[in-house]
Legacy VTK file of the C-alpha trace (Angstrom):
# vtk DataFile Version 3.0
C-alpha trace
ASCII
DATASET POLYDATA
POINTS 300 float
-27.741 -90.451 249.980
-28.303 -87.518 252.381
-31.819 -87.051 253.734
-31.606 -83.446 252.488
-31.506 -84.692 248.891
-34.706 -86.713 249.384
-36.325 -83.632 250.927
-35.214 -81.533 247.954
-36.696 -84.053 245.523
-39.936 -84.170 247.510
-40.160 -80.381 247.493
-39.560 -80.282 243.748
-42.265 -82.869 243.121
-44.745 -80.977 245.301
-44.113 -77.800 243.301
-44.308 -79.558 239.947
-40.668 -78.773 239.178
-39.490 -82.391 238.864
-40.680 -84.724 236.099
-40.855 -88.418 237.067
-39.615 -90.758 234.331
-40.663 -94.378 234.923
-38.964 -97.425 233.428
-39.910 -101.087 233.316
-38.647 -101.910 236.819
-41.244 -99.575 238.307
-43.965 -102.111 237.441
-43.147 -104.700 240.096
-41.383 -102.566 242.732
-39.874 -105.626 244.365
-42.960 -107.811 243.893
-43.929 -110.518 241.421
-45.627 -109.116 238.336
-48.087 -110.706 235.913
-46.608 -108.697 233.040
-43.024 -108.557 231.737
-40.806 -106.184 233.683
-37.695 -106.395 231.503
-37.038 -106.607 227.760
-35.631 -110.096 228.370
-38.906 -111.267 229.935
-40.915 -109.717 227.128
-38.893 -111.265 224.308
-39.116 -114.637 226.077
-42.916 -114.389 225.984
-42.940 -113.432 222.330
-40.589 -116.195 221.231
-42.437 -118.799 223.286
-45.395 -118.387 220.952
-43.643 -118.407 217.583
-40.427 -119.621 215.977
-37.746 -116.953 215.751
-34.159 -117.396 214.463
-31.681 -118.178 217.222
-29.691 -114.953 216.741
-32.827 -112.882 217.384
-34.349 -114.875 220.239
-32.755 -112.790 222.986
-33.074 -109.431 221.236
-36.487 -107.825 221.711
-36.463 -105.434 218.768
-34.983 -108.015 216.365
-37.445 -110.719 217.435
-40.331 -108.271 217.062
-39.079 -107.345 213.602
-38.964 -110.981 212.532
-42.528 -111.532 213.746
-43.648 -108.374 211.953
-41.950 -109.416 208.703
-43.005 -113.044 208.598
-46.191 -113.192 210.679
-47.638 -109.726 209.960
-47.718 -106.567 212.069
-51.179 -107.432 213.419
-49.765 -110.648 214.853
-47.025 -108.729 216.657
-49.517 -106.210 218.051
-51.797 -109.013 219.257
-48.917 -110.808 220.978
-47.786 -107.604 222.680
-51.311 -106.872 223.871
-51.626 -110.376 225.281
-48.349 -109.988 227.182
-49.616 -106.871 228.977
-53.355 -107.459 229.131
-53.461 -108.913 232.667
-51.616 -106.038 234.280
-51.585 -105.759 238.084
-52.952 -102.874 240.118
-50.900 -99.696 240.595
-48.284 -99.961 243.322
-47.217 -97.455 245.970
-45.091 -95.494 243.513
-47.894 -95.029 240.974
-50.387 -94.029 243.660
-47.918 -91.612 245.240
-47.232 -89.834 241.950
-50.923 -89.690 241.049
-51.615 -88.001 244.391
-49.140 -85.150 243.833
-50.952 -81.781 243.860
-48.834 -80.522 240.949
-47.776 -82.987 238.260
-47.594 -81.338 234.843
-45.810 -84.238 233.149
-45.155 -87.917 233.816
-43.033 -89.926 231.379
-43.697 -93.656 231.356
-41.326 -95.690 229.181
-42.810 -99.193 229.329
-45.880 -100.860 227.831
-48.053 -101.448 230.924
-51.058 -99.292 231.878
-50.480 -98.865 235.613
-50.147 -95.048 235.519
-53.489 -94.810 233.695
-55.108 -96.889 236.433
-53.502 -94.769 239.160
-54.734 -91.575 237.479
-58.339 -92.792 237.424
-59.296 -90.434 240.257
-57.230 -87.482 239.023
-58.924 -84.571 237.290
-58.057 -82.996 233.963
-55.388 -85.263 232.521
-54.733 -87.151 229.304
-52.250 -89.253 227.366
-49.825 -88.786 224.490
-48.503 -92.085 223.121
-45.852 -92.820 220.550
-47.259 -94.821 217.624
-45.739 -97.037 214.953
-45.377 -95.657 211.453
-46.359 -99.067 210.088
-49.798 -98.694 211.685
-50.216 -94.905 211.786
-48.258 -93.602 208.814
-47.601 -89.894 209.030
-48.266 -89.733 212.786
-45.731 -89.743 215.611
-48.123 -89.400 218.542
-51.769 -90.139 219.332
-53.637 -88.300 222.083
-56.232 -89.921 224.341
-58.679 -88.745 226.984
-58.866 -90.563 230.353
-61.800 -92.636 229.073
-59.612 -93.957 226.237
-61.261 -91.999 223.440
-58.838 -90.627 220.870
-58.597 -86.911 220.165
-58.472 -86.119 216.487
-55.174 -84.541 215.566
-55.522 -81.058 214.045
-54.441 -80.616 210.448
-50.710 -79.836 210.190
-49.370 -76.729 208.579
-48.679 -76.658 204.858
-46.209 -79.396 203.894
-45.165 -80.814 200.542
-47.085 -83.853 199.350
-45.615 -87.068 200.721
-43.631 -85.303 203.451
-44.290 -85.384 207.174
-44.737 -82.172 209.175
-41.724 -81.032 211.168
-43.759 -81.169 214.373
-47.021 -82.932 215.093
-49.727 -80.397 215.969
-51.148 -80.549 219.484
-54.932 -80.707 219.976
-56.245 -77.650 221.814
-57.889 -79.914 224.388
-54.537 -81.509 225.243
-52.947 -78.122 225.881
-55.435 -77.506 228.678
-54.678 -80.699 230.634
-53.253 -80.193 234.115
-51.277 -83.445 233.759
-49.894 -85.079 230.622
-48.976 -88.758 230.744
-46.396 -89.213 227.987
-45.692 -92.790 226.870
-42.992 -92.506 224.206
-42.970 -96.215 223.246
-46.743 -96.668 223.500
-48.921 -98.642 225.890
-51.301 -101.581 225.927
-54.112 -99.201 226.904
-56.278 -97.831 225.457
-55.402 -98.737 221.859
-52.475 -101.222 221.911
-49.877 -98.832 220.529
-46.388 -100.320 220.555
-42.992 -99.134 219.372
-41.096 -102.408 219.617
-39.597 -103.592 216.316
-36.348 -102.493 214.699
-38.249 -100.605 212.001
-40.339 -98.784 214.619
-37.244 -97.378 216.272
-35.388 -96.674 213.013
-38.261 -94.387 211.996
-38.143 -92.548 215.331
-34.359 -92.329 215.548
-34.170 -90.861 212.047
-36.013 -87.788 213.313
-35.458 -87.681 217.059
-32.308 -85.528 216.957
-34.431 -82.661 215.659
-37.167 -83.560 218.158
-39.853 -84.291 215.567
-41.326 -87.346 217.402
-41.349 -85.541 220.780
-44.729 -83.836 221.387
-44.527 -80.058 221.535
-46.300 -80.147 224.887
-43.480 -82.278 226.307
-40.886 -79.921 224.860
-42.614 -76.994 226.522
-43.201 -78.647 229.900
-39.646 -79.904 230.352
-38.080 -76.424 230.158
-36.114 -75.589 233.324
-37.440 -78.713 235.066
-35.517 -81.625 236.571
-36.024 -85.307 235.796
-36.246 -88.142 238.316
-35.614 -91.569 236.740
-37.264 -94.455 238.581
-36.958 -98.096 237.555
-34.817 -97.229 234.525
-31.581 -98.605 233.146
-29.427 -96.870 230.559
-27.444 -99.894 229.418
-28.748 -99.917 225.833
-28.462 -97.268 223.154
-32.245 -97.251 222.800
-32.757 -96.339 226.470
-30.100 -93.653 226.381
-31.356 -92.051 223.178
-34.931 -91.759 224.408
-33.928 -90.378 227.796
-31.441 -87.917 226.273
-33.894 -86.575 223.713
-36.846 -86.340 226.087
-34.846 -84.406 228.697
-33.118 -82.165 226.122
-33.196 -78.445 226.986
-34.407 -79.112 230.517
-32.429 -78.148 233.639
-28.873 -79.133 234.539
-29.689 -81.297 237.571
-31.388 -84.695 237.544
-31.523 -87.920 239.599
-31.752 -91.636 238.849
-32.474 -94.410 241.335
-29.986 -97.017 240.153
-29.046 -99.614 242.788
-27.029 -101.812 240.419
-23.485 -100.844 239.518
-23.680 -98.851 236.265
-22.011 -100.176 233.150
-19.311 -98.043 231.588
-21.794 -96.642 229.059
-24.355 -95.964 231.764
-21.838 -94.077 233.914
-20.740 -92.020 230.925
-24.377 -91.194 230.209
-25.030 -90.184 233.835
-21.979 -87.912 233.792
-22.853 -86.332 230.438
-26.437 -85.607 231.455
-25.678 -84.382 234.995
-27.716 -87.197 236.533
-26.926 -87.948 240.182
-27.089 -91.660 240.898
-29.070 -92.766 243.957
-27.722 -96.225 244.771
-30.713 -97.394 246.807
-33.162 -100.171 245.978
-36.250 -98.636 244.402
-38.560 -99.763 247.212
-36.328 -98.092 249.826
-36.260 -94.833 247.886
-40.029 -94.865 247.386
-40.579 -95.393 251.112
-38.222 -92.535 252.034
-39.781 -90.272 249.407
-43.292 -91.051 250.662
-42.274 -89.937 254.167
-40.663 -86.773 252.801
-43.740 -85.921 250.729
-45.944 -86.400 253.759
-43.727 -84.036 255.686
-43.894 -81.467 252.884
-47.686 -81.719 252.831
-47.952 -81.165 256.582
-45.825 -78.028 256.452
-47.435 -76.585 253.311
LINES 1 301
300 0 1 2 3 4 5 6 7 8 9 10 11 12 13 14 15 16 17 18 19 20 21 22 23 24 25 26 27 28 29 30 31 32 33 34 35 36 37 38 39 40 41 42 43 44 45 46 47 48 49 50 51 52 53 54 55 56 57 58 59 60 61 62 63 64 65 66 67 68 69 70 71 72 73 74 75 76 77 78 79 80 81 82 83 84 85 86 87 88 89 90 91 92 93 94 95 96 97 98 99 100 101 102 103 104 105 106 107 108 109 110 111 112 113 114 115 116 117 118 119 120 121 122 123 124 125 126 127 128 129 130 131 132 133 134 135 136 137 138 139 140 141 142 143 144 145 146 147 148 149 150 151 152 153 154 155 156 157 158 159 160 161 162 163 164 165 166 167 168 169 170 171 172 173 174 175 176 177 178 179 180 181 182 183 184 185 186 187 188 189 190 191 192 193 194 195 196 197 198 199 200 201 202 203 204 205 206 207 208 209 210 211 212 213 214 215 216 217 218 219 220 221 222 223 224 225 226 227 228 229 230 231 232 233 234 235 236 237 238 239 240 241 242 243 244 245 246 247 248 249 250 251 252 253 254 255 256 257 258 259 260 261 262 263 264 265 266 267 268 269 270 271 272 273 274 275 276 277 278 279 280 281 282 283 284 285 286 287 288 289 290 291 292 293 294 295 296 297 298 299
């Protein structure tokens, strides 16, 4: 990858024109992690604590659905919280992003709370987290302040009884944040919100084509901006659907750090979405980007 491309990405991040999108591999960044860093690791932890049919043991969403059906949703939520409770400290990537002078939006598509920890010293930010319909019926997203307190959602516009609003209203306070941390599948912190079972994703996928579960703030902030995917894979339909819908109506140029050879479906997705693959290990890219950002800061 040419050094010019890294410089271009650094410049875009400094100006707030590029939206980082973090996946599960961003947790460890080449180091050992105390929390699961892949769906396979997570489902192994869940099935180690309860009996799950053999055909579901290696499938995270199916195993979670079985636990929800036969052990209760509260049991599933407790097990998920336990898996991510002892999270490590933010790594170089999290700290680097939190230090950006302009960062209107950060998408974090895993269940850990490392971005929240990295943002502890940042001013004027907050969280929007996807929530399960089984626990928060009628709500797609909950908003939280940095201290973990929830912001009451304003009343939606007039809708027929029993129907959900087309778009979830955005609290006025959230509109004023300088940085929005969007966690589409939830997070262990501050309230143990998790989209993880088959039924969780069926509810979201039923509406996601018309953008209903995507916060209006995210839809507004992504306009004409680029996405930078870090620690993500696109080898499952779930990953591709979320990425496609979150980046919808953004710009026509994006990047993904993807050192492993893409699967056929991944390559098709990259081509369709105009995502340039950066075939470097994540730690190498982060190191090069850190140097480029430092250079941008010195010349600003």
